[in-house]
KEBADO-966543 format. One record per residue (C-alpha): x, y, z. Coordinates in nm, 4 decimals, m for minus. Each point is the difference from the previous one (the first is absolute). Layout:
REM residues N
+----------+----------+----------+
!     east !    north !       up !
+----------+----------+----------+
!        X !        Y !        Z !
...
+----------+----------+----------+
This chain:
REM residues 133
+----------+----------+----------+
!     east !    north !       up !
+----------+----------+----------+
!   0.0000 !   0.0000 !   0.0000 !
!   0.2805 !   0.2426 !   0.0921 !
!   0.1724 !  m0.0546 !  m0.3346 !
!  m0.3148 !   0.0862 !  m0.1926 !
!  m0.0474 !   0.3207 !   0.2015 !
!   0.3627 !   0.0986 !  m0.0669 !
!  m0.0542 !  m0.0634 !  m0.3720 !
!  m0.3216 !   0.1975 !  m0.0050 !
!   0.1008 !   0.2994 !   0.2165 !
!   0.3790 !  m0.0199 !   0.0046 !
!   0.2260 !  m0.0656 !   0.2997 !
!   0.1539 !   0.2884 !   0.1967 !
!   0.3568 !   0.0623 !  m0.1058 !
!   0.2852 !  m0.0971 !   0.2333 !
!   0.1594 !   0.3451 !  m0.0343 !
!  m0.3180 !   0.1656 !   0.1243 !
!   0.0004 !  m0.2161 !   0.3136 !
!   0.3654 !   0.0801 !   0.0692 !
!  m0.0605 !   0.3726 !  m0.0507 !
!  m0.2999 !  m0.0070 !   0.2367 !
!   0.2023 !  m0.1891 !   0.2616 !
!   0.2900 !   0.2489 !  m0.0248 !
!  m0.2378 !   0.2942 !   0.0255 !
!  m0.1721 !  m0.1450 !   0.3080 !
!   0.3391 !  m0.0681 !   0.1614 !
!   0.1180 !   0.3559 !  m0.0698 !
!  m0.3171 !   0.1467 !   0.1543 !
!   0.0368 !  m0.2214 !   0.3100 !
!   0.3682 !   0.0864 !   0.0457 !
!  m0.0774 !   0.3722 !  m0.0431 !
!  m0.2809 !  m0.0154 !   0.2552 !
!   0.2148 !  m0.1889 !   0.2520 !
!   0.2840 !   0.2501 !  m0.0465 !
!  m0.2385 !   0.2894 !   0.0620 !
!  m0.1427 !  m0.1751 !   0.3078 !
!   0.3472 !  m0.0530 !   0.1500 !
!   0.0892 !   0.3649 !  m0.0667 !
!  m0.3203 !   0.1217 !   0.1677 !
!   0.0546 !  m0.2243 !   0.3017 !
!   0.3594 !   0.1147 !   0.0488 !
!  m0.0683 !   0.3693 !  m0.0619 !
!  m0.3112 !   0.0358 !   0.2161 !
!   0.0782 !  m0.2499 !   0.2754 !
!   0.2522 !   0.2221 !   0.1755 !
!  m0.0977 !   0.3688 !  m0.0114 !
!   0.2321 !   0.2670 !   0.1385 !
!  m0.2619 !   0.0980 !   0.2579 !
!  m0.3111 !  m0.1668 !   0.1382 !
!  m0.2316 !   0.0796 !   0.2877 !
!  m0.2808 !  m0.1393 !   0.2082 !
!  m0.2550 !   0.1629 !   0.2291 !
!   0.0072 !  m0.1206 !   0.3588 !
!  m0.2877 !   0.2105 !   0.1331 !
!  m0.1570 !   0.3426 !   0.0124 !
!  m0.1788 !   0.2186 !   0.2511 !
!  m0.2239 !   0.3028 !  m0.0281 !
!   0.1355 !   0.2198 !   0.2810 !
!  m0.2309 !   0.3021 !  m0.0264 !
!  m0.2209 !   0.1928 !  m0.2396 !
!   0.3087 !   0.1366 !  m0.1743 !
!   0.2656 !  m0.2676 !   0.0462 !
!   0.0487 !  m0.3665 !  m0.0895 !
!   0.3073 !  m0.2211 !   0.0266 !
!   0.1119 !  m0.3143 !  m0.1763 !
!   0.2736 !  m0.2479 !   0.0861 !
!   0.1774 !  m0.1671 !  m0.2908 !
!   0.2969 !  m0.2231 !  m0.0616 !
!   0.2216 !   0.1059 !  m0.2894 !
!   0.2741 !  m0.2188 !  m0.1463 !
!   0.2431 !   0.1751 !  m0.2342 !
!   0.3344 !  m0.0677 !  m0.1665 !
!   0.3113 !   0.1596 !   0.1448 !
!   0.0965 !   0.3219 !  m0.1722 !
!  m0.3459 !   0.0610 !  m0.1431 !
!  m0.0348 !   0.3707 !  m0.0695 !
!  m0.3249 !   0.1962 !   0.0191 !
!  m0.2571 !  m0.2702 !   0.0816 !
!  m0.3548 !   0.1292 !   0.0182 !
!  m0.2988 !  m0.1404 !   0.1919 !
!  m0.3608 !   0.1156 !  m0.0197 !
!  m0.3083 !  m0.0284 !   0.2172 !
!  m0.3394 !   0.1605 !   0.0276 !
!  m0.2686 !   0.0368 !   0.2633 !
!  m0.3579 !  m0.0735 !  m0.0973 !
!  m0.3213 !   0.1151 !   0.1712 !
!  m0.3256 !  m0.1882 !   0.0553 !
!  m0.1396 !   0.1285 !  m0.3326 !
!   0.3091 !  m0.1359 !  m0.1848 !
!   0.1444 !   0.3450 !  m0.0651 !
!   0.3732 !   0.0532 !   0.0311 !
!   0.0434 !   0.2317 !   0.2982 !
!   0.3774 !  m0.0058 !   0.0221 !
!   0.3004 !  m0.1346 !  m0.1855 !
!   0.3726 !   0.0156 !   0.0306 !
!   0.3193 !  m0.1133 !  m0.1653 !
!   0.2669 !  m0.1345 !   0.2312 !
!   0.3694 !  m0.0488 !  m0.0667 !
!   0.1304 !  m0.2733 !   0.2328 !
!   0.3486 !   0.0212 !   0.1484 !
!   0.1647 !  m0.3459 !   0.0133 !
!   0.1627 !   0.0898 !   0.3322 !
!  m0.3451 !   0.0259 !   0.1634 !
!  m0.1452 !  m0.3257 !  m0.1352 !
!  m0.1229 !  m0.2566 !  m0.0719 !
!  m0.3137 !   0.1027 !   0.1959 !
!  m0.1334 !   0.3517 !  m0.0416 !
!  m0.2904 !   0.1882 !   0.1545 !
!  m0.1315 !   0.2661 !  m0.2352 !
!  m0.2498 !   0.2767 !   0.0781 !
!  m0.2484 !   0.1431 !  m0.2449 !
!  m0.1906 !   0.3218 !   0.0661 !
!  m0.3659 !  m0.0045 !  m0.1028 !
!  m0.2518 !   0.2715 !  m0.0844 !
!  m0.2685 !  m0.1898 !   0.1943 !
!  m0.0307 !  m0.3304 !   0.1833 !
!   0.1310 !  m0.3000 !  m0.1900 !
!  m0.1323 !  m0.3511 !   0.0444 !
!   0.2924 !  m0.1833 !  m0.1572 !
!   0.3493 !   0.0505 !  m0.1350 !
!   0.0905 !  m0.1566 !  m0.3335 !
!   0.3647 !  m0.0936 !  m0.0516 !
!   0.0807 !   0.0271 !  m0.3702 !
!   0.3588 !  m0.1214 !   0.0401 !
!   0.3517 !   0.1052 !  m0.0899 !
!   0.1906 !   0.0310 !  m0.3230 !
!   0.3546 !   0.0742 !  m0.1058 !
!   0.1094 !   0.2110 !  m0.2970 !
!  m0.0651 !  m0.2062 !  m0.3113 !
!  m0.2407 !  m0.2331 !   0.1805 !
!  m0.3339 !   0.0340 !  m0.1813 !
!  m0.2418 !  m0.0815 !   0.2808 !
!  m0.0329 !   0.0154 !   0.3751 !
!   0.0900 !  m0.3115 !   0.1982 !
+----------+----------+----------+
């Protein structure tokens, strides 16, 4: 039966199979190379941070405690946070530049225009680092 189908419709050429196999292999190798690059590049950022806790101290002041890990010799790191009220409006925000000599735990104050209900830690980033961590 198979021979009659090959005679009627023609059999796929061997060169086409080899070309398809080489193309699939090249795509897989390219994807794996990209995946390894992404894992190595993004797995160890120059600076990273984590919120430990926050407290609303008064109608015009909130504090947050964070842990910041950064590489030695990192220049001009920048961390951001904002205070949010009960109606989800931003009532205060600040940018903080951590000093490695003070760390790794930092307590940061943010002044608010009215009472905040929470403090949102956006994270830290180094020059050339595209997003907060």
